[in-house]
mmCIF file of the N, C-alpha and C atoms, coordinates in Angstrom:
data_MODEL
# 
_entry.id   MODEL 
# 
loop_
_atom_site.group_PDB 
_atom_site.id 
_atom_site.type_symbol 
_atom_site.label_atom_id 
_atom_site.label_alt_id 
_atom_site.label_comp_id 
_atom_site.label_asym_id 
_atom_site.label_entity_id 
_atom_site.label_seq_id 
_atom_site.pdbx_PDB_ins_code 
_atom_site.Cartn_x 
_atom_site.Cartn_y 
_atom_site.Cartn_z 
_atom_site.occupancy 
_atom_site.B_iso_or_equiv 
_atom_site.pdbx_formal_charge 
_atom_site.auth_seq_id 
_atom_site.auth_comp_id 
_atom_site.auth_asym_id 
_atom_site.auth_atom_id 
_atom_site.pdbx_PDB_model_num 
ATOM 1   N N  . MET A 1 1  ? 63.497 -38.794 -39.749 1.00 0.00 ? 1  MET A N  1 
ATOM 2   C CA . MET A 1 1  ? 64.911 -39.112 -39.910 1.00 0.00 ? 1  MET A CA 1 
ATOM 3   C C  . MET A 1 1  ? 65.573 -37.738 -40.048 1.00 0.00 ? 1  MET A C  1 
ATOM 4   N N  . TYR A 1 2  ? 66.599 -37.617 -39.108 1.00 0.00 ? 2  TYR A N  1 
ATOM 5   C CA . TYR A 1 2  ? 67.554 -36.432 -39.142 1.00 0.00 ? 2  TYR A CA 1 
ATOM 6   C C  . TYR A 1 2  ? 68.746 -36.819 -39.944 1.00 0.00 ? 2  TYR A C  1 
ATOM 7   N N  . ALA A 1 3  ? 69.243 -35.773 -40.754 1.00 0.00 ? 3  ALA A N  1 
ATOM 8   C CA . ALA A 1 3  ? 70.459 -35.970 -41.525 1.00 0.00 ? 3  ALA A CA 1 
ATOM 9   C C  . ALA A 1 3  ? 71.796 -35.672 -40.470 1.00 0.00 ? 3  ALA A C  1 
ATOM 10  N N  . LEU A 1 4  ? 72.785 -36.357 -40.604 1.00 0.00 ? 4  LEU A N  1 
ATOM 11  C CA . LEU A 1 4  ? 73.863 -36.120 -39.891 1.00 0.00 ? 4  LEU A CA 1 
ATOM 12  C C  . LEU A 1 4  ? 74.728 -35.266 -40.437 1.00 0.00 ? 4  LEU A C  1 
ATOM 13  N N  . ARG A 1 5  ? 75.460 -34.323 -39.714 1.00 0.00 ? 5  ARG A N  1 
ATOM 14  C CA . ARG A 1 5  ? 76.387 -33.291 -40.178 1.00 0.00 ? 5  ARG A CA 1 
ATOM 15  C C  . ARG A 1 5  ? 77.659 -33.424 -39.216 1.00 0.00 ? 5  ARG A C  1 
ATOM 16  N N  . CYS A 1 6  ? 78.807 -33.339 -39.713 1.00 0.00 ? 6  CYS A N  1 
ATOM 17  C CA . CYS A 1 6  ? 79.936 -33.511 -39.096 1.00 0.00 ? 6  CYS A CA 1 
ATOM 18  C C  . CYS A 1 6  ? 81.136 -32.850 -39.757 1.00 0.00 ? 6  CYS A C  1 
ATOM 19  N N  . ASP A 1 7  ? 81.772 -31.882 -38.885 1.00 0.00 ? 7  ASP A N  1 
ATOM 20  C CA . ASP A 1 7  ? 82.936 -31.059 -39.720 1.00 0.00 ? 7  ASP A CA 1 
ATOM 21  C C  . ASP A 1 7  ? 84.063 -31.933 -39.796 1.00 0.00 ? 7  ASP A C  1 
ATOM 22  N N  . ALA A 1 8  ? 85.153 -31.462 -40.531 1.00 0.00 ? 8  ALA A N  1 
ATOM 23  C CA . ALA A 1 8  ? 86.303 -32.167 -40.778 1.00 0.00 ? 8  ALA A CA 1 
ATOM 24  C C  . ALA A 1 8  ? 87.100 -32.582 -39.529 1.00 0.00 ? 8  ALA A C  1 
ATOM 25  N N  . GLY A 1 9  ? 87.045 -31.771 -38.542 1.00 0.00 ? 9  GLY A N  1 
ATOM 26  C CA . GLY A 1 9  ? 87.783 -32.076 -37.317 1.00 0.00 ? 9  GLY A CA 1 
ATOM 27  C C  . GLY A 1 9  ? 87.196 -33.120 -36.604 1.00 0.00 ? 9  GLY A C  1 
ATOM 28  N N  . ASN A 1 10 ? 85.885 -33.114 -36.445 1.00 0.00 ? 10 ASN A N  1 
ATOM 29  C CA . ASN A 1 10 ? 85.288 -34.241 -35.713 1.00 0.00 ? 10 ASN A CA 1 
ATOM 30  C C  . ASN A 1 10 ? 85.296 -35.521 -36.650 1.00 0.00 ? 10 ASN A C  1 
ATOM 31  N N  . GLN A 1 11 ? 85.198 -35.399 -37.865 1.00 0.00 ? 11 GLN A N  1 
ATOM 32  C CA . GLN A 1 11 ? 85.353 -36.598 -38.778 1.00 0.00 ? 11 GLN A CA 1 
ATOM 33  C C  . GLN A 1 11 ? 86.613 -37.256 -38.604 1.00 0.00 ? 11 GLN A C  1 
ATOM 34  N N  . ALA A 1 12 ? 87.728 -36.482 -38.479 1.00 0.00 ? 12 ALA A N  1 
ATOM 35  C CA . ALA A 1 12 ? 89.120 -37.008 -38.265 1.00 0.00 ? 12 ALA A CA 1 
ATOM 36  C C  . ALA A 1 12 ? 89.143 -37.804 -36.977 1.00 0.00 ? 12 ALA A C  1 
ATOM 37  N N  . ILE A 1 13 ? 88.563 -37.270 -35.771 1.00 0.00 ? 13 ILE A N  1 
ATOM 38  C CA . ILE A 1 13 ? 88.405 -37.900 -34.517 1.00 0.00 ? 13 ILE A CA 1 
ATOM 39  C C  . ILE A 1 13 ? 87.671 -39.418 -34.630 1.00 0.00 ? 13 ILE A C  1 
ATOM 40  N N  . TRP A 1 14 ? 86.646 -39.205 -35.223 1.00 0.00 ? 14 TRP A N  1 
ATOM 41  C CA . TRP A 1 14 ? 85.588 -40.445 -35.551 1.00 0.00 ? 14 TRP A CA 1 
ATOM 42  C C  . TRP A 1 14 ? 86.438 -41.516 -36.284 1.00 0.00 ? 14 TRP A C  1 
ATOM 43  N N  . ASP A 1 15 ? 87.094 -41.039 -37.295 1.00 0.00 ? 15 ASP A N  1 
ATOM 44  C CA . ASP A 1 15 ? 87.723 -42.007 -38.096 1.00 0.00 ? 15 ASP A CA 1 
ATOM 45  C C  . ASP A 1 15 ? 88.943 -42.707 -37.390 1.00 0.00 ? 15 ASP A C  1 
ATOM 46  N N  . GLY A 1 16 ? 89.586 -41.858 -36.514 1.00 0.00 ? 16 GLY A N  1 
ATOM 47  C CA . GLY A 1 16 ? 90.772 -42.248 -35.765 1.00 0.00 ? 16 GLY A CA 1 
ATOM 48  C C  . GLY A 1 16 ? 90.521 -43.133 -34.593 1.00 0.00 ? 16 GLY A C  1 
ATOM 49  N N  . LEU A 1 17 ? 89.193 -43.356 -34.193 1.00 0.00 ? 17 LEU A N  1 
ATOM 50  C CA . LEU A 1 17 ? 88.878 -44.136 -33.051 1.00 0.00 ? 17 LEU A CA 1 
ATOM 51  C C  . LEU A 1 17 ? 89.271 -45.640 -33.448 1.00 0.00 ? 17 LEU A C  1 
ATOM 52  N N  . PRO A 1 18 ? 89.502 -46.381 -32.364 1.00 0.00 ? 18 PRO A N  1 
ATOM 53  C CA . PRO A 1 18 ? 89.779 -47.923 -32.478 1.00 0.00 ? 18 PRO A CA 1 
ATOM 54  C C  . PRO A 1 18 ? 88.477 -48.521 -33.146 1.00 0.00 ? 18 PRO A C  1 
ATOM 55  N N  . ASP A 1 19 ? 88.512 -49.551 -33.738 1.00 0.00 ? 19 ASP A N  1 
ATOM 56  C CA . ASP A 1 19 ? 87.485 -50.262 -34.510 1.00 0.00 ? 19 ASP A CA 1 
ATOM 57  C C  . ASP A 1 19 ? 86.188 -50.232 -33.586 1.00 0.00 ? 19 ASP A C  1 
ATOM 58  N N  . GLY A 1 20 ? 86.188 -50.912 -32.441 1.00 0.00 ? 20 GLY A N  1 
ATOM 59  C CA . GLY A 1 20 ? 85.006 -51.084 -31.664 1.00 0.00 ? 20 GLY A CA 1 
ATOM 60  C C  . GLY A 1 20 ? 84.455 -49.894 -31.225 1.00 0.00 ? 20 GLY A C  1 
ATOM 61  N N  . PRO A 1 21 ? 85.106 -48.773 -30.537 1.00 0.00 ? 21 PRO A N  1 
ATOM 62  C CA . PRO A 1 21 ? 84.482 -47.502 -30.408 1.00 0.00 ? 21 PRO A CA 1 
ATOM 63  C C  . PRO A 1 21 ? 83.778 -46.913 -31.525 1.00 0.00 ? 21 PRO A C  1 
ATOM 64  N N  . ARG A 1 22 ? 84.501 -46.931 -32.660 1.00 0.00 ? 22 ARG A N  1 
ATOM 65  C CA . ARG A 1 22 ? 84.075 -46.256 -33.867 1.00 0.00 ? 22 ARG A CA 1 
ATOM 66  C C  . ARG A 1 22 ? 82.813 -46.918 -34.340 1.00 0.00 ? 22 ARG A C  1 
ATOM 67  N N  . GLN A 1 23 ? 82.782 -48.158 -34.396 1.00 0.00 ? 23 GLN A N  1 
ATOM 68  C CA . GLN A 1 23 ? 81.417 -48.915 -34.643 1.00 0.00 ? 23 GLN A CA 1 
ATOM 69  C C  . GLN A 1 23 ? 80.286 -48.753 -33.764 1.00 0.00 ? 23 GLN A C  1 
ATOM 70  N N  . ARG A 1 24 ? 80.529 -48.741 -32.484 1.00 0.00 ? 24 ARG A N  1 
ATOM 71  C CA . ARG A 1 24 ? 79.613 -48.396 -31.521 1.00 0.00 ? 24 ARG A CA 1 
ATOM 72  C C  . ARG A 1 24 ? 79.022 -46.913 -31.454 1.00 0.00 ? 24 ARG A C  1 
ATOM 73  N N  . LEU A 1 25 ? 79.973 -45.950 -31.963 1.00 0.00 ? 25 LEU A N  1 
ATOM 74  C CA . LEU A 1 25 ? 79.444 -44.673 -32.119 1.00 0.00 ? 25 LEU A CA 1 
ATOM 75  C C  . LEU A 1 25 ? 78.674 -44.532 -33.424 1.00 0.00 ? 25 LEU A C  1 
ATOM 76  N N  . THR A 1 26 ? 79.090 -45.142 -34.448 1.00 0.00 ? 26 THR A N  1 
ATOM 77  C CA . THR A 1 26 ? 78.262 -45.226 -35.733 1.00 0.00 ? 26 THR A CA 1 
ATOM 78  C C  . THR A 1 26 ? 76.948 -45.703 -35.479 1.00 0.00 ? 26 THR A C  1 
ATOM 79  N N  . LEU A 1 27 ? 76.756 -46.834 -34.866 1.00 0.00 ? 27 LEU A N  1 
ATOM 80  C CA . LEU A 1 27 ? 75.537 -47.320 -34.543 1.00 0.00 ? 27 LEU A CA 1 
ATOM 81  C C  . LEU A 1 27 ? 74.546 -46.496 -33.667 1.00 0.00 ? 27 LEU A C  1 
ATOM 82  N N  . ALA A 1 28 ? 75.165 -45.939 -32.652 1.00 0.00 ? 28 ALA A N  1 
ATOM 83  C CA . ALA A 1 28 ? 74.497 -44.948 -31.765 1.00 0.00 ? 28 ALA A CA 1 
ATOM 84  C C  . ALA A 1 28 ? 74.015 -43.698 -32.526 1.00 0.00 ? 28 ALA A C  1 
ATOM 85  N N  . LEU A 1 29 ? 74.955 -43.128 -33.453 1.00 0.00 ? 29 LEU A N  1 
ATOM 86  C CA . LEU A 1 29 ? 74.471 -42.017 -34.377 1.00 0.00 ? 29 LEU A CA 1 
ATOM 87  C C  . LEU A 1 29 ? 73.280 -42.353 -35.295 1.00 0.00 ? 29 LEU A C  1 
ATOM 88  N N  . ALA A 1 30 ? 73.381 -43.720 -35.659 1.00 0.00 ? 30 ALA A N  1 
ATOM 89  C CA . ALA A 1 30 ? 72.253 -44.057 -36.683 1.00 0.00 ? 30 ALA A CA 1 
ATOM 90  C C  . ALA A 1 30 ? 70.991 -44.003 -35.797 1.00 0.00 ? 30 ALA A C  1 
ATOM 91  N N  . ASP A 1 31 ? 71.013 -44.439 -34.603 1.00 0.00 ? 31 ASP A N  1 
ATOM 92  C CA . ASP A 1 31 ? 69.836 -44.489 -33.673 1.00 0.00 ? 31 ASP A CA 1 
ATOM 93  C C  . ASP A 1 31 ? 69.439 -43.271 -33.466 1.00 0.00 ? 31 ASP A C  1 
ATOM 94  N N  . ALA A 1 32 ? 70.290 -42.282 -33.020 1.00 0.00 ? 32 ALA A N  1 
ATOM 95  C CA . ALA A 1 32 ? 69.991 -40.876 -32.793 1.00 0.00 ? 32 ALA A CA 1 
ATOM 96  C C  . ALA A 1 32 ? 69.433 -40.188 -33.989 1.00 0.00 ? 32 ALA A C  1 
ATOM 97  N N  . CYS A 1 33 ? 69.771 -40.499 -35.159 1.00 0.00 ? 33 CYS A N  1 
ATOM 98  C CA . CYS A 1 33 ? 69.288 -39.778 -36.387 1.00 0.00 ? 33 CYS A CA 1 
ATOM 99  C C  . CYS A 1 33 ? 67.851 -40.270 -36.483 1.00 0.00 ? 33 CYS A C  1 
ATOM 100 N N  . ALA A 1 34 ? 67.435 -41.484 -36.216 1.00 0.00 ? 34 ALA A N  1 
ATOM 101 C CA . ALA A 1 34 ? 66.114 -41.881 -36.375 1.00 0.00 ? 34 ALA A CA 1 
ATOM 102 C C  . ALA A 1 34 ? 65.207 -41.368 -35.325 1.00 0.00 ? 34 ALA A C  1 
ATOM 103 N N  . ASP A 1 35 ? 65.647 -41.252 -33.846 1.00 0.00 ? 35 ASP A N  1 
ATOM 104 C CA . ASP A 1 35 ? 64.751 -40.849 -32.943 1.00 0.00 ? 35 ASP A CA 1 
ATOM 105 C C  . ASP A 1 35 ? 65.886 -40.017 -31.955 1.00 0.00 ? 35 ASP A C  1 
ATOM 106 N N  . PRO A 1 36 ? 66.188 -38.711 -32.227 1.00 0.00 ? 36 PRO A N  1 
ATOM 107 C CA . PRO A 1 36 ? 67.248 -38.169 -31.430 1.00 0.00 ? 36 PRO A CA 1 
ATOM 108 C C  . PRO A 1 36 ? 66.857 -37.932 -29.927 1.00 0.00 ? 36 PRO A C  1 
ATOM 109 N N  . LEU A 1 37 ? 65.665 -37.575 -29.596 1.00 0.00 ? 37 LEU A N  1 
ATOM 110 C CA . LEU A 1 37 ? 65.391 -37.440 -28.226 1.00 0.00 ? 37 LEU A CA 1 
ATOM 111 C C  . LEU A 1 37 ? 65.214 -38.636 -27.403 1.00 0.00 ? 37 LEU A C  1 
ATOM 112 N N  . ARG A 1 38 ? 64.930 -39.841 -27.988 1.00 0.00 ? 38 ARG A N  1 
ATOM 113 C CA . ARG A 1 38 ? 64.988 -41.029 -27.481 1.00 0.00 ? 38 ARG A CA 1 
ATOM 114 C C  . ARG A 1 38 ? 66.413 -41.687 -27.149 1.00 0.00 ? 38 ARG A C  1 
ATOM 115 N N  . PHE A 1 39 ? 67.367 -41.480 -28.149 1.00 0.00 ? 39 PHE A N  1 
ATOM 116 C CA . PHE A 1 39 ? 68.737 -42.073 -27.987 1.00 0.00 ? 39 PHE A CA 1 
ATOM 117 C C  . PHE A 1 39 ? 69.788 -41.029 -27.514 1.00 0.00 ? 39 PHE A C  1 
ATOM 118 N N  . THR A 1 40 ? 69.443 -39.923 -26.965 1.00 0.00 ? 40 THR A N  1 
ATOM 119 C CA . THR A 1 40 ? 70.370 -39.101 -26.412 1.00 0.00 ? 40 THR A CA 1 
ATOM 120 C C  . THR A 1 40 ? 69.848 -38.552 -25.087 1.00 0.00 ? 40 THR A C  1 
ATOM 121 N N  . GLN A 1 41 ? 70.724 -37.846 -24.368 1.00 0.00 ? 41 GLN A N  1 
ATOM 122 C CA . GLN A 1 41 ? 70.456 -37.289 -23.072 1.00 0.00 ? 41 GLN A CA 1 
ATOM 123 C C  . GLN A 1 41 ? 70.800 -35.816 -23.190 1.00 0.00 ? 41 GLN A C  1 
ATOM 124 N N  . PRO A 1 42 ? 69.931 -34.988 -22.285 1.00 0.00 ? 42 PRO A N  1 
ATOM 125 C CA . PRO A 1 42 ? 70.199 -33.644 -22.183 1.00 0.00 ? 42 PRO A CA 1 
ATOM 126 C C  . PRO A 1 42 ? 71.658 -33.299 -21.989 1.00 0.00 ? 42 PRO A C  1 
ATOM 127 N N  . TYR A 1 43 ? 72.209 -32.192 -22.545 1.00 0.00 ? 43 TYR A N  1 
ATOM 128 C CA . TYR A 1 43 ? 73.463 -31.617 -22.273 1.00 0.00 ? 43 TYR A CA 1 
ATOM 129 C C  . TYR A 1 43 ? 73.324 -30.427 -21.433 1.00 0.00 ? 43 TYR A C  1 
ATOM 130 N N  . GLY A 1 44 ? 73.382 -30.624 -20.068 1.00 0.00 ? 44 GLY A N  1 
ATOM 131 C CA . GLY A 1 44 ? 73.146 -29.466 -19.119 1.00 0.00 ? 44 GLY A CA 1 
ATOM 132 C C  . GLY A 1 44 ? 71.589 -29.333 -18.873 1.00 0.00 ? 44 GLY A C  1 
ATOM 133 N N  . GLU A 1 45 ? 71.057 -28.156 -19.089 1.00 0.00 ? 45 GLU A N  1 
ATOM 134 C CA . GLU A 1 45 ? 69.597 -28.031 -18.902 1.00 0.00 ? 45 GLU A CA 1 
ATOM 135 C C  . GLU A 1 45 ? 68.898 -28.584 -20.314 1.00 0.00 ? 45 GLU A C  1 
ATOM 136 N N  . ASP A 1 46 ? 67.820 -29.335 -19.994 1.00 0.00 ? 46 ASP A N  1 
ATOM 137 C CA . ASP A 1 46 ? 67.072 -29.974 -21.165 1.00 0.00 ? 46 ASP A CA 1 
ATOM 138 C C  . ASP A 1 46 ? 66.417 -28.905 -22.055 1.00 0.00 ? 46 ASP A C  1 
ATOM 139 N N  . ASP A 1 47 ? 67.064 -28.447 -23.056 1.00 0.00 ? 47 ASP A N  1 
ATOM 140 C CA . ASP A 1 47 ? 66.381 -27.558 -23.883 1.00 0.00 ? 47 ASP A CA 1 
ATOM 141 C C  . ASP A 1 47 ? 66.000 -28.247 -25.194 1.00 0.00 ? 47 ASP A C  1 
ATOM 142 N N  . GLY A 1 48 ? 66.205 -29.638 -25.355 1.00 0.00 ? 48 GLY A N  1 
ATOM 143 C CA . GLY A 1 48 ? 65.873 -30.312 -26.543 1.00 0.00 ? 48 GLY A CA 1 
ATOM 144 C C  . GLY A 1 48 ? 66.700 -30.033 -27.768 1.00 0.00 ? 48 GLY A C  1 
ATOM 145 N N  . ILE A 1 49 ? 67.786 -29.296 -27.525 1.00 0.00 ? 49 ILE A N  1 
ATOM 146 C CA . ILE A 1 49 ? 68.620 -28.846 -28.724 1.00 0.00 ? 49 ILE A CA 1 
ATOM 147 C C  . ILE A 1 49 ? 70.029 -29.358 -28.436 1.00 0.00 ? 49 ILE A C  1 
ATOM 148 N N  . MET A 1 50 ? 70.761 -29.163 -27.451 1.00 0.00 ? 50 MET A N  1 
ATOM 149 C CA . MET A 1 50 ? 72.040 -29.594 -27.069 1.00 0.00 ? 50 MET A CA 1 
ATOM 150 C C  . MET A 1 50 ? 71.848 -30.981 -26.364 1.00 0.00 ? 50 MET A C  1 
ATOM 151 N N  . ARG A 1 51 ? 72.524 -32.044 -26.845 1.00 0.00 ? 51 ARG A N  1 
ATOM 152 C CA . ARG A 1 51 ? 72.290 -33.153 -26.292 1.00 0.00 ? 51 ARG A CA 1 
ATOM 153 C C  . ARG A 1 51 ? 73.679 -34.019 -26.296 1.00 0.00 ? 51 ARG A C  1 
ATOM 154 N N  . THR A 1 52 ? 73.729 -35.057 -25.355 1.00 0.00 ? 52 THR A N  1 
ATOM 155 C CA . THR A 1 52 ? 74.876 -35.808 -25.495 1.00 0.00 ? 52 THR A CA 1 
ATOM 156 C C  . THR A 1 52 ? 74.477 -37.393 -25.876 1.00 0.00 ? 52 THR A C  1 
ATOM 157 N N  . LEU A 1 53 ? 75.370 -38.086 -26.524 1.00 0.00 ? 53 LEU A N  1 
ATOM 158 C CA . LEU A 1 53 ? 75.241 -39.490 -26.917 1.00 0.00 ? 53 LEU A CA 1 
ATOM 159 C C  . LEU A 1 53 ? 76.346 -40.075 -26.364 1.00 0.00 ? 53 LEU A C  1 
ATOM 160 N N  . VAL A 1 54 ? 76.075 -41.022 -25.612 1.00 0.00 ? 54 VAL A N  1 
ATOM 161 C CA . VAL A 1 54 ? 77.097 -41.745 -24.775 1.00 0.00 ? 54 VAL A CA 1 
ATOM 162 C C  . VAL A 1 54 ? 77.071 -43.285 -25.048 1.00 0.00 ? 54 VAL A C  1 
ATOM 163 N N  . THR A 1 55 ? 78.263 -43.764 -25.562 1.00 0.00 ? 55 THR A N  1 
ATOM 164 C CA . THR A 1 55 ? 78.452 -45.196 -25.641 1.00 0.00 ? 55 THR A CA 1 
ATOM 165 C C  . THR A 1 55 ? 79.392 -45.750 -24.448 1.00 0.00 ? 55 THR A C  1 
ATOM 166 N N  . GLU A 1 56 ? 79.789 -46.899 -24.411 1.00 0.00 ? 56 GLU A N  1 
ATOM 167 C CA . GLU A 1 56 ? 80.626 -47.431 -23.402 1.00 0.00 ? 56 GLU A CA 1 
ATOM 168 C C  . GLU A 1 56 ? 81.909 -46.678 -23.374 1.00 0.00 ? 56 GLU A C  1 
ATOM 169 N N  . ASP A 1 57 ? 82.435 -46.119 -24.625 1.00 0.00 ? 57 ASP A N  1 
ATOM 170 C CA . ASP A 1 57 ? 83.782 -45.512 -24.626 1.00 0.00 ? 57 ASP A CA 1 
ATOM 171 C C  . ASP A 1 57 ? 83.972 -44.366 -25.245 1.00 0.00 ? 57 ASP A C  1 
ATOM 172 N N  . VAL A 1 58 ? 82.749 -43.679 -25.721 1.00 0.00 ? 58 VAL A N  1 
ATOM 173 C CA . VAL A 1 58 ? 82.797 -42.389 -26.517 1.00 0.00 ? 58 VAL A CA 1 
ATOM 174 C C  . VAL A 1 58 ? 81.636 -41.529 -26.035 1.00 0.00 ? 58 VAL A C  1 
ATOM 175 N N  . LEU A 1 59 ? 81.878 -40.232 -25.914 1.00 0.00 ? 59 LEU A N  1 
ATOM 176 C CA . LEU A 1 59 ? 80.816 -39.356 -25.495 1.00 0.00 ? 59 LEU A CA 1 
ATOM 177 C C  . LEU A 1 59 ? 80.884 -38.175 -26.600 1.00 0.00 ? 59 LEU A C  1 
ATOM 178 N N  . ALA A 1 60 ? 79.684 -37.935 -27.248 1.00 0.00 ? 60 ALA A N  1 
ATOM 179 C CA . ALA A 1 60 ? 79.627 -37.049 -28.265 1.00 0.00 ? 60 ALA A CA 1 
ATOM 180 C C  . ALA A 1 60 ? 78.510 -35.956 -27.815 1.00 0.00 ? 60 ALA A C  1 
ATOM 181 N N  . VAL A 1 61 ? 78.902 -34.663 -28.025 1.00 0.00 ? 61 VAL A N  1 
ATOM 182 C CA . VAL A 1 61 ? 77.920 -33.818 -27.850 1.00 0.00 ? 61 VAL A CA 1 
ATOM 183 C C  . VAL A 1 61 ? 77.458 -33.357 -29.348 1.00 0.00 ? 61 VAL A C  1 
ATOM 184 N N  . ILE A 1 62 ? 75.971 -33.272 -29.194 1.00 0.00 ? 62 ILE A N  1 
ATOM 185 C CA . ILE A 1 62 ? 75.348 -33.009 -30.593 1.00 0.00 ? 62 ILE A CA 1 
ATOM 186 C C  . ILE A 1 62 ? 74.471 -31.859 -30.455 1.00 0.00 ? 62 ILE A C  1 
ATOM 187 N N  . TYR A 1 63 ? 74.163 -31.279 -31.621 1.00 0.00 ? 63 TYR A N  1 
ATOM 188 C CA . TYR A 1 63 ? 73.232 -30.094 -31.697 1.00 0.00 ? 63 TYR A CA 1 
ATOM 189 C C  . TYR A 1 63 ? 72.017 -30.517 -32.536 1.00 0.00 ? 63 TYR A C  1 
ATOM 190 N N  . LEU A 1 64 ? 70.834 -30.619 -32.111 1.00 0.00 ? 64 LEU A N  1 
ATOM 191 C CA . LEU A 1 64 ? 69.693 -30.959 -32.767 1.00 0.00 ? 64 LEU A CA 1 
ATOM 192 C C  . LEU A 1 64 ? 68.975 -29.745 -33.487 1.00 0.00 ? 64 LEU A C  1 
ATOM 193 N N  . GLY A 1 65 ? 68.949 -29.777 -34.824 1.00 0.00 ? 65 GLY A N  1 
ATOM 194 C CA . GLY A 1 65 ? 68.283 -28.727 -35.643 1.00 0.00 ? 65 GLY A CA 1 
ATOM 195 C C  . GLY A 1 65 ? 66.878 -29.290 -36.083 1.00 0.00 ? 65 GLY A C  1 
ATOM 196 N N  . HIS A 1 66 ? 65.948 -29.090 -35.133 1.00 0.00 ? 66 HIS A N  1 
ATOM 197 C CA . HIS A 1 66 ? 64.584 -29.683 -35.385 1.00 0.00 ? 66 HIS A CA 1 
ATOM 198 C C  . HIS A 1 66 ? 63.991 -29.137 -36.708 1.00 0.00 ? 66 HIS A C  1 
ATOM 199 N N  . GLN A 1 67 ? 64.098 -27.871 -36.967 1.00 0.00 ? 67 GLN A N  1 
ATOM 200 C CA . GLN A 1 67 ? 63.408 -27.292 -38.229 1.00 0.00 ? 67 GLN A CA 1 
ATOM 201 C C  . GLN A 1 67 ? 64.091 -27.865 -39.451 1.00 0.00 ? 67 GLN A C  1 
ATOM 202 N N  . THR A 1 68 ? 65.389 -28.031 -39.338 1.00 0.00 ? 68 THR A N  1 
ATOM 203 C CA . THR A 1 68 ? 66.223 -28.540 -40.607 1.00 0.00 ? 68 THR A CA 1 
ATOM 204 C C  . THR A 1 68 ? 66.292 -30.049 -40.578 1.00 0.00 ? 68 THR A C  1 
ATOM 205 N N  . LYS A 1 69 ? 65.763 -30.660 -39.420 1.00 0.00 ? 69 LYS A N  1 
ATOM 206 C CA . LYS A 1 69 ? 65.967 -32.198 -39.349 1.00 0.00 ? 69 LYS A CA 1 
ATOM 207 C C  . LYS A 1 69 ? 67.517 -32.570 -39.520 1.00 0.00 ? 69 LYS A C  1 
ATOM 208 N N  . THR A 1 70 ? 68.356 -31.764 -38.800 1.00 0.00 ? 70 THR A N  1 
ATOM 209 C CA . THR A 1 70 ? 69.844 -32.209 -38.906 1.00 0.00 ? 70 THR A CA 1 
ATOM 210 C C  . THR A 1 70 ? 70.369 -32.458 -37.532 1.00 0.00 ? 70 THR A C  1 
ATOM 211 N N  . LEU A 1 71 ? 71.256 -33.364 -37.423 1.00 0.00 ? 71 LEU A N  1 
ATOM 212 C CA . LEU A 1 71 ? 71.996 -33.737 -36.171 1.00 0.00 ? 71 LEU A CA 1 
ATOM 213 C C  . LEU A 1 71 ? 73.455 -33.462 -36.430 1.00 0.00 ? 71 LEU A C  1 
ATOM 214 N N  . ARG A 1 72 ? 73.961 -32.360 -35.733 1.00 0.00 ? 72 ARG A N  1 
ATOM 215 C CA . ARG A 1 72 ? 75.271 -31.933 -35.923 1.00 0.00 ? 72 ARG A CA 1 
ATOM 216 C C  . ARG A 1 72 ? 76.183 -32.249 -34.869 1.00 0.00 ? 72 ARG A C  1 
ATOM 217 N N  . ILE A 1 73 ? 77.314 -33.043 -35.047 1.00 0.00 ? 73 ILE A N  1 
ATOM 218 C CA . ILE A 1 73 ? 78.186 -33.516 -33.970 1.00 0.00 ? 73 ILE A CA 1 
ATOM 219 C C  . ILE A 1 73 ? 79.040 -32.244 -33.741 1.00 0.00 ? 73 ILE A C  1 
ATOM 220 N N  . TYR A 1 74 ? 79.092 -31.857 -32.401 1.00 0.00 ? 74 TYR A N  1 
ATOM 221 C CA . TYR A 1 74 ? 79.678 -30.691 -31.820 1.00 0.00 ? 74 TYR A CA 1 
ATOM 222 C C  . TYR A 1 74 ? 81.123 -31.053 -31.223 1.00 0.00 ? 74 TYR A C  1 
ATOM 223 N N  . GLN A 1 75 ? 81.248 -32.274 -30.772 1.00 0.00 ? 75 GLN A N  1 
ATOM 224 C CA . GLN A 1 75 ? 82.315 -32.647 -29.980 1.00 0.00 ? 75 GLN A CA 1 
ATOM 225 C C  . GLN A 1 75 ? 82.312 -34.110 -29.926 1.00 0.00 ? 75 GLN A C  1 
ATOM 226 N N  . ILE A 1 76 ? 83.467 -34.813 -30.044 1.00 0.00 ? 76 ILE A N  1 
ATOM 227 C CA . ILE A 1 76 ? 83.657 -36.198 -29.792 1.00 0.00 ? 76 ILE A CA 1 
ATOM 228 C C  . ILE A 1 76 ? 84.896 -36.549 -28.813 1.00 0.00 ? 76 ILE A C  1 
ATOM 229 N N  . ASP A 1 77 ? 84.472 -37.174 -27.710 1.00 0.00 ? 77 ASP A N  1 
ATOM 230 C CA . ASP A 1 77 ? 85.565 -37.550 -26.749 1.00 0.00 ? 77 ASP A CA 1 
ATOM 231 C C  . ASP A 1 77 ? 85.720 -39.044 -26.600 1.00 0.00 ? 77 ASP A C  1 
ATOM 232 N N  . TYR A 1 78 ? 86.935 -39.647 -26.771 1.00 0.00 ? 78 TYR A N  1 
ATOM 233 C CA . TYR A 1 78 ? 87.160 -40.912 -26.479 1.00 0.00 ? 78 TYR A CA 1 
ATOM 234 C C  . TYR A 1 78 ? 87.436 -41.187 -25.097 1.00 0.00 ? 78 TYR A C  1 
ATOM 235 N N  . LEU A 1 79 ? 86.660 -42.000 -24.390 1.00 0.00 ? 79 LEU A N  1 
ATOM 236 C CA . LEU A 1 79 ? 86.875 -42.285 -23.089 1.00 0.00 ? 79 LEU A CA 1 
ATOM 237 C C  . LEU A 1 79 ? 87.751 -43.432 -22.773 1.00 0.00 ? 79 LEU A C  1 
ATOM 238 N N  . GLY A 1 80 ? 88.181 -44.240 -23.738 1.00 0.00 ? 80 GLY A N  1 
ATOM 239 C CA . GLY A 1 80 ? 88.875 -45.382 -23.488 1.00 0.00 ? 80 GLY A CA 1 
ATOM 240 C C  . GLY A 1 80 ? 90.384 -45.064 -23.162 1.00 0.00 ? 80 GLY A C  1 
# 
């Protein structure tokens, strides 16, 4: 299990999402924390570190710290 890390700016974006997109992002991040390579896609070249997490209305760029077992949200984009 990976621990989720999110800075204040991305937390504000996450908190500001409409209810449905926020809930879908929350569930998708929980899945990604359990198995990040299964529930995310490569961001550009597949280095296993920079990944994207996509729901129907949100795209998040995340950084996987495999040694520290952390998943850090790098960017959140609302597509709705």
